[in-house]
N, C-alpha and C positions, 0 to 999 in steps of 0.2 A: 548785693551779697549773694553768693552762690549757695544754694541749698545743699546741705550735707545729706546725700542719698543713703549713706551708710548708717545714719543715726535715726532711730525710731522707725516704726513700720511705715512703708509707703504703699500699702495695699488697701487703703481705706477709701476707695472710690465707691461709695454706697450706691450711686446711680447705676453701676454695672451689675449689682446684685439682682438676680432673678426675683428674689423675695421682695426687694424694694419695688421693682417694676410691677410685680403682681399686686403689691399693696397699693400702689398708685392707681391701678385699674379698679381695685375695690373701692377706693375713695371716690373716684369719678362716677362709678356706677351708683354708689350709695347717695352721693350728693343729688344726682338726678332723681333717683327713686324716692328719696325722702321728701323732696320738694314737689314731686309730681303726684304722689299717691297718698301722702298723709295730709290731714287737714291743717290749714294755717293755725298756728298757736299750739299745736300738739307738741308737747315737750319731747316726744320721741324723735322728732326731726333733729333737734340739737344733739340729743343723745347718740343717735346713729351716726350723724356726721362727725361728731367729736370722737367717737370710738374708731371710726374709719381713719380720721386724721391722726389719732394717737398711734394706730397701727402702722402708719407710714412714718410719722415724724420720729417716733422712738427708735425705729430701726436705723434711721439716718443718724440721729444723735448718738446712739450707742456705738455705731460704727466709727464715728469720729472720736468719741471719748475713749474708744479702745486703743487709740494711739498711746495713751499714758495710763489707762486703767482697764485691765481685763475684767475686773470685778464689776465696774460700772457698765461695761459693754454687755456683759452677760445679764445683768440686772435689767437694763433697758430693753434688751432683746426679748427677755421674758415678759416684760410689761407689754411689749408689742403683741405677743401671743395672747395675753389676757384680754387686751382691748379687742382683738379680732374675734375671740370667743364670745365676748359680750355682744358684739355686732351679730354674730351667728345666731345667737338666741333671739335677737330682735327680728331677724328675718324669719326664723322658724315660728315665732309668735304671730307675726303678721299673717303667715299662711294659715296657721291653725285656727285662729279666732275668726277668720273670714271664710272658713270652709274651703280654702284653696288647697291644692295638692302639692305636697313636697315630694319631688320625684325620688323614687327608690334607686338604689345603686345600679340595679340591672335594667332599669327603665331605658328604652332606646333613646329617649330625650336626654336623660342624664349621661348616657354614654357619649352621645353627640356633643353635649355641653363640655364634658371633660376633655374630649379630643380638641375641641375648639379653643378652650381656655388654656390648655397645655401648649398649643401652637402659637398663641398670640399674647404678647406681653406689651403691646403698644396700647396705652389707654385711649388713644384717639379712635381706635377701632371699636371699642366698646361704647364710647360716647355716641358714635354714629349708629351702631347696630341696635342699641336698646331703644331708640326712638320708634322702632317698628315692632316692639315686643310688648306683651301684656305685663301687668304687675306680677302675675304668677311666674311667668317665664323669667323676668328680670330677677326676682327674688331667688329663684333656683339657680340662675347663673351666678349671682353673688355668693350663694352658699357654696357652689362648686369652686369659685375662686378662693374663698376663705379656706376651704379644706386643702386646696393645693398650696396655698401660701403657708399654711400651718406646717405642712410636710417640709417645705423648704426651710422654714425658720427652725424647726427641730433639727434638721440636718446642719444648719448653720451653727446652732448652739453646740452640738456635739463636736463639730470641727473646731470651734473656739476652745472647747474644753481640752481636746487633744493637743491643740497647739500650745496651750498654756502649760500642760504637763511637759511637753518637749522643750519649749523655749523659755518658759517662765514669763514674768511680767516686766515692767519697766526697770525695776532695780537690777534684775539679771541682765537685761539688755544694755543698760548703762555700764555695768561692770565689764561685759564682753567688749563693748566699743572702746572703753578706756584701756583695757588690757591690750587689745589689738593695736591701738595707737602707740602705746608704750613700746611694744615689740617692734613695730614698724619704724619708729623714730629712735631706737636705741636708748630708750629711757632707762636709767640705772639708779633707781632709788633717790636718795637725797642729793646726789650730785648731778641730777638732770640727764641730759642726753650725752652719750658717749663717755660717761663716767667723769666728765669734767665739771668742776664746781661752777655754778652760774656766776656771771658778772654781777656785781653789786653796784648799781648806779648811784647809790647814796654815799658809799665809802670812797673817800678820795685816794687816788693812787700817788699823789704828790708826796715827796719826802717831808718828814717833820721838820719844822723850823727850829 
């Protein structure tokens, strides 16, 4: 059966979103970091990995749900932001309680990290590079990624809000598609297409006996 490209949105390829790609980088970095530098049995391991996972999965789920529900899409996208901010606090706590440095915005290391993270969206790059870095450096890279991802998600939310104002939701889209089909096929109210009454397959055309 051929897919109707004119019905429902066809732009929901979440893997093409920069926010999703960056969220995947955050997950891979966090998975390595939590299992490498936190003690086995520490509940923070599961909490950090789950927050990173939620930050990625909810973005994908919201993008797909957005085909039929803008409300659900916005809700899940915002849940994504909340999960990443929870993860951000975990990284900041890790640095603070261990007396490690969280790089300031104008620190040359932070500037370099921002440029690198902006230029690279392939999680494989981070999985390879972080093996050569200290826990302080990895935590700061993760913090940089989270801030950049948050900016992308906020922009995505604003775009979705504007798009909803301009195009509406599923009900409006269904109405437009139905109206366009009627106009294209000459639908004329109760008499169907071209103003002709439809054939009734039940009623016999034979003369009465």
